[in-house]
C-alpha positions in Angstrom: -22.5 108.3 -58.1 -19.2 106.7 -57.2 -20.3 106.1 -53.7 -23.5 104.5 -54.8 -21.6 102.3 -57.3 -19.2 101.3 -54.6 -22.0 100.4 -52.2 -23.7 98.4 -55.0 -20.5 96.4 -55.6 -20.0 95.7 -51.9 -23.7 94.7 -51.6 -23.3 92.4 -54.5 -20.1 90.8 -53.0 -21.9 90.4 -49.7 -24.8 88.8 -51.4 -22.5 86.4 -53.3 -20.7 85.5 -50.1 -23.9 84.9 -48.3 -25.1 82.7 -51.1 -21.8 80.8 -51.0 -22.2 80.2 -47.3 -25.7 79.1 -47.8 -24.6 76.8 -50.6 -21.7 75.6 -48.5 -23.9 74.9 -45.4 -26.4 73.1 -47.6 -23.6 71.0 -49.2 -22.1 70.1 -45.7 -25.5 69.3 -44.4 -26.0 66.9 -47.3 -22.6 65.3 -46.8 -23.2 64.9 -43.1 -26.5 63.1 -43.8 -24.4 60.7 -46.0 -22.1 60.0 -43.0 -19.3 62.4 -43.7 -17.8 64.1 -40.6 -15.9 67.3 -40.4 -12.2 66.5 -40.2 -10.7 67.8 -36.9 -7.1 68.6 -36.5 -4.9 65.8 -35.0 -4.5 66.0 -31.2 -0.9 65.1 -30.5 -1.2 65.7 -26.8 -4.0 63.2 -26.4 -2.0 60.7 -28.6 1.1 60.9 -26.5 -1.0 60.7 -23.2 -2.8 57.5 -24.4 0.5 56.0 -25.7 2.2 56.5 -22.4 -0.8 55.0 -20.6 -0.6 51.8 -22.6 3.2 51.8 -22.4 3.1 51.9 -18.6 0.7 48.9 -18.6 3.0 47.0 -20.9 6.0 47.8 -18.9 4.3 46.6 -15.7 3.3 43.4 -17.3 6.8 42.8 -18.6 8.2 43.5 -15.2 5.7 41.1 -13.5 6.5 38.4 -16.1 10.3 38.8 -15.5 9.8 38.3 -11.7 8.6 34.8 -12.5 10.5 34.1 -15.7 14.0 35.0 -14.4 13.9 32.7 -11.3 12.3 29.9 -13.5 15.0 30.1 -16.1 17.7 30.2 -13.4 16.2 27.1 -11.8 16.1 25.3 -15.1 19.7 26.2 -15.8 20.8 24.8 -12.3 18.6 21.7 -12.8 20.2 20.9 -16.2 23.7 21.7 -15.2 25.2 19.9 -12.2 26.4 23.1 -10.5 25.7 21.8 -7.0 26.6 18.0 -6.9 25.8 16.1 -3.8 29.0 16.0 -1.7 27.8 14.8 1.7 25.2 12.3 3.0 24.4 12.4 6.7 22.7 9.3 8.1 20.6 9.7 11.3 20.2 6.1 12.5 21.0 3.9 15.5 23.2 1.9 13.2 23.6 -1.7 14.0 23.0 -3.6 10.8 23.2 -0.9 8.2 27.0 -0.5 8.4 30.0 -1.1 6.2 29.0 -2.4 2.7 25.3 -2.2 3.5 25.6 1.5 4.3 27.8 2.2 1.3 25.2 0.7 -1.0 22.7 3.3 0.3 25.2 6.2 -0.3 26.5 5.3 -3.8 23.4 6.3 -5.7 23.4 9.8 -4.1 27.0 11.0 -4.2 27.8 13.2 -7.2 24.2 13.5 -8.3 22.6 16.9 -9.1 21.5 18.3 -5.8 18.6 20.3 -7.4 17.1 17.8 -9.8 17.8 14.4 -8.4 14.6 12.6 -7.6 14.7 12.1 -3.8 11.3 10.5 -3.7 12.3 7.8 -6.1 15.5 7.3 -4.1 13.5 7.0 -0.8 11.4 4.2 -2.4 14.6 2.4 -3.4 16.1 2.7 0.1 12.8 1.5 1.6 13.3 -1.8 -0.3 16.4 -2.6 1.7 15.5 -5.6 3.9 17.0 -3.8 7.0 15.1 -0.5 6.6 11.9 -0.2 8.5 11.2 3.5 7.5 13.2 6.3 5.8 12.9 10.0 5.2 15.1 12.1 3.0 15.7 15.9 3.1 18.0 18.4 1.3 20.4 20.7 3.1 21.8 23.5 0.9 24.1 23.6 -0.9 25.3 20.0 -1.2 24.1 17.8 1.7 21.5 15.1 1.9 20.2 13.8 5.3 18.7 10.4 5.7 16.6 9.5 8.7 16.5 5.7 8.8 14.8 3.4 11.3 16.3 0.0 11.2 14.5 -3.3 11.6 15.5 -4.9 14.9 15.0 -8.7 14.8 14.7 -10.6 18.1 14.8 -14.1 16.6 15.5 -16.2 13.6 12.3 -17.5 11.9 12.4 -20.9 10.3 16.1 -20.7 9.8 15.9 -18.4 6.7 14.1 -15.3 7.9 14.1 -12.9 10.8 11.2 -11.7 13.0 10.8 -8.4 14.9 9.0 -8.0 18.2 5.9 -6.7 16.5 5.7 -9.9 14.4 7.2 -8.5 11.2 8.9 -11.3 9.2 11.6 -10.3 6.6 14.3 -12.0 4.6 17.7 -10.5 5.2 20.6 -10.5 2.8 22.6 -12.3 5.5 21.6 -13.8 8.9 23.5 -11.8 11.6 26.3 -13.7 13.4 25.0 -12.5 16.8 23.4 -15.1 19.1 19.6 -15.1 18.5 16.9 -17.6 19.4 15.5 -19.6 16.5 11.8 -19.9 16.2 10.2 -22.6 14.1 6.5 -22.8 13.2 3.8 -21.7 10.8 3.2 -18.1 10.0 -0.2 -18.1 11.7 1.6 -19.2 14.9 4.0 -16.3 15.1 2.2 -14.4 17.8 1.8 -17.5 19.9 5.5 -18.3 19.4 6.6 -14.7 20.4 4.5 -14.8 23.5 5.8 -18.2 24.4 9.4 -17.1 23.8 9.2 -14.4 26.4 7.7 -16.9 29.0 10.3 -19.6 28.1 13.3 -17.2 28.4 12.2 -16.0 31.8 11.9 -19.5 33.2 15.0 -21.0 31.5 17.3 -18.1 32.3 16.3 -18.3 36.0 18.2 -21.6 36.3 21.3 -20.3 34.4 20.5 -21.8 31.0 19.9 -20.2 27.6 17.5 -21.1 24.8 18.7 -22.0 21.3 15.5 -22.9 19.5 11.8 -23.0 20.2 9.6 -25.3 18.0 5.8 -25.2 17.9 4.5 -28.0 15.6 1.2 -28.2 13.7 -0.4 -29.9 16.7 0.6 -27.0 19.0 3.2 -29.1 20.9 6.2 -27.2 22.3 9.8 -28.3 22.0 12.7 -26.3 23.5 16.3 -26.8 22.4 18.7 -25.6 25.1 22.1 -24.1 24.4 23.8 -27.4 25.0 21.6 -29.1 22.4 19.4 -30.8 25.0 15.8 -31.0 23.9 13.0 -30.3 26.3 9.6 -31.7 25.4 6.6 -29.9 26.9 3.7 -31.1 24.7 0.6 -29.1 23.7 -1.2 -29.0 27.0 -0.2 -27.4 30.3 2.7 -25.7 28.6 3.6 -23.2 31.4 2.9 -25.7 34.2 5.3 -28.2 32.7 7.9 -25.5 32.2 7.7 -24.6 35.9 8.1 -28.3 36.8 11.3 -28.4 34.8 12.7 -25.3 36.6 11.8 -26.8 39.9 13.5 -30.2 39.2 16.5 -28.9 37.3 18.8 -27.7 40.2 18.4 -30.8 42.3 18.1 -33.7 39.9 18.9 -32.7 36.3 21.8 -30.2 36.4 24.4 -32.8 37.4 23.3 -35.1 34.5 22.9 -32.5 31.8 26.1 -33.4 29.9 25.0 -37.0 29.6 21.4 -36.6 28.3 20.1 -35.5 24.9 16.4 -35.0 25.8 14.1 -34.3 28.8 10.4 -35.3 28.5 7.9 -33.4 30.7 4.8 -34.5 28.8 3.9 -36.9 31.7 1.3 -35.9 34.3 3.7 -36.8 37.1 7.4 -36.9 36.8 9.6 -36.8 33.7 11.8 -39.0 31.5 15.4 -38.6 30.5 16.9 -39.7 27.2 20.6 -40.5 27.5 23.4 -40.1 25.1 24.9 -43.3 23.8 
């Protein structure tokens, strides 16, 4: 009897447990349909693995940013603080006119300036405005030196008493006419090429008889006048310019040289012969 009762109790408990499981399963099924999920235990291992993955990416990005940021900040600091002032300026130039005060005026704006931040391009433009500068290049040489590569203008004649002219026809106004002996050319701007060509021809002929040219004038009619070093004027006219110049060279040694100190002008505009104008 006791055994039968015991089995009956166990059977009853088993039935109740099965019923509870059925009820529990039914309840979970209903909750799941409503969107409820069974709560799983927290996976710490996966959490730390994922955190390390993102941390490594962040560290890499910070390191990459620092590779650019640190040099940039250093450069900004050097630019704002005159740590490397310009101490030396080296000029590469065949110096003839840019000497003394002219050269010092080019150097003064540079010396003591911030080597890193000073605007060399702006400085180059300022130097190029100098009337004696044909071209200029500026470079930095660490830690405190600037190099200037300057090509000077080289005038070959004075133009209309106020300007200078180069062999290529460039006319410029200097701060001061050089004291060196230079031929003076006088004419219109559109005659400069003709005057330069004529100057080379005239110098060749005049120097062949031991004379020098002081001034060459080409007037609006195209007539040539040559002023020799002793202030004697030689009139050649507009036509047959080179032929008349040859006639002067031919006659000068034999019939003009001995009288040169007594005359003020020689006129070769005649087809045959020439005329002399005497001093009073």
